N, C-alpha and C positions, 0 to 999 in steps of 0.2 A: 504494500500500500504506500503510495506516494502522496504526501500532503501537499495540497496547493491552496494557499491562503484564499485566493479569489473564489474557488469553487467548493472548498471543504469547510469553510468557516460557518459556524452555526449562528453567529451574530457579529455585528460590526458596531463600532462607536466612532462617531465623527465629532471633532471639535472645530468650531469656526470662530476665530477670534475677531473682535471688533472694538472700536472705541465707542464709549457710551454716547458722546456728543449730544447730550440732552435728551436722549431717547427715553420714552416712557417704558421702563422695564416691566412694570406691572401689566400694562396692556399687552406687551410682547409675551409675557408668561401666560396670560389668558388665551391669546391666540394660539400659542404653542400647545396648550393643553388639548385643543381640538384635533391636533395631529395624531395623538396617541390612539393606537388601535390598528386594525386591519382595514384599509381603505384602498380605493382606486386613486392613485396619485398621478394620473396622467396630466393634470393641470399643474403639477409641481416638478416637471422634468422637461428636458428637450426630447421631443418625440422621435422615436426610432422605430417606426412601424414596420420596417423591413425585418428587424431582428427581435422585436419585442411584441408579443401578442397579449401578454397578461401584465396589466399595470397595477395589480393588487400587490401591496407590500404591507408588512406589519411593523409599525414603530412601537417599541415598548416604553420608551421614555424620551421626553424632550425637556431640557432645562436651560434657563438663561442664568448664567453664573457670573457673579462679579469676582474678578481675580483678587481684589483687595476690598472686601466689603466696607471697610472704614473709610475708603477713599470716595468722597462724594463729588470730586471734581468733574468737570465737564469731559475731560479727556481720560477718565478712568477706563481701564481695560476690562472687558467682559468676554464671555464666550458662550456660544450656543453649543450644547452637547445633545446629539441625537443618537439614540441607541435603537437598533432594529435588526431584523433578520437579514434583510437585503435591501438594496436601494437601486433606483433607476438612474439613468445617465443624467447628471447635473441636478439630481433631486435635492441634495443638501444646499447647493447654491440657490436654487429656486425658493426653497423654504426660507433660507436666510433673507433673500430679497423681500419676500412678502412680510416676514416678521420685522424687517427694517422699516418698511412702509407703515406698518402698525405703530412701531416705536416712534416714528417721526410724525405721527398723527395724520398721515395722509390716507389711511384706511382704518376702519374699525376692526377689532379682533374677529368679528363674525365673518369677515371676508374669507377666512380659512374654511369655515363651514360651507360657504357658497362655492368655493373652489373644489371642495371634496364632493359636492353634489353634482355628479356628472350627468344627471338627468335634466338639469336646467338648460 
């Protein structure tokens, strides 16, 4: 048996670092909570319909973490941590982009629910 990280891993965890820059972390956490579970994430990836037929993935946890919780400065570092079984092409980048729009108050947290509802 030869182990291949890409194909044999049972789960993956990504960290996406960012500067707070005045973002509303509470709103981002609310939006992130809607991502947890098994969903069709086609609206959170670059479409690769030639190679991908199933866009369902399971995200087990999503957290917005402050690197130094006591640092309330505008430029404090934070990171998005996403833990799941597998991910689509650019899924983490797309999730981060949507959460940043929520954090910047350009979208409401419920935008995540709308994007997960592929019947709309």
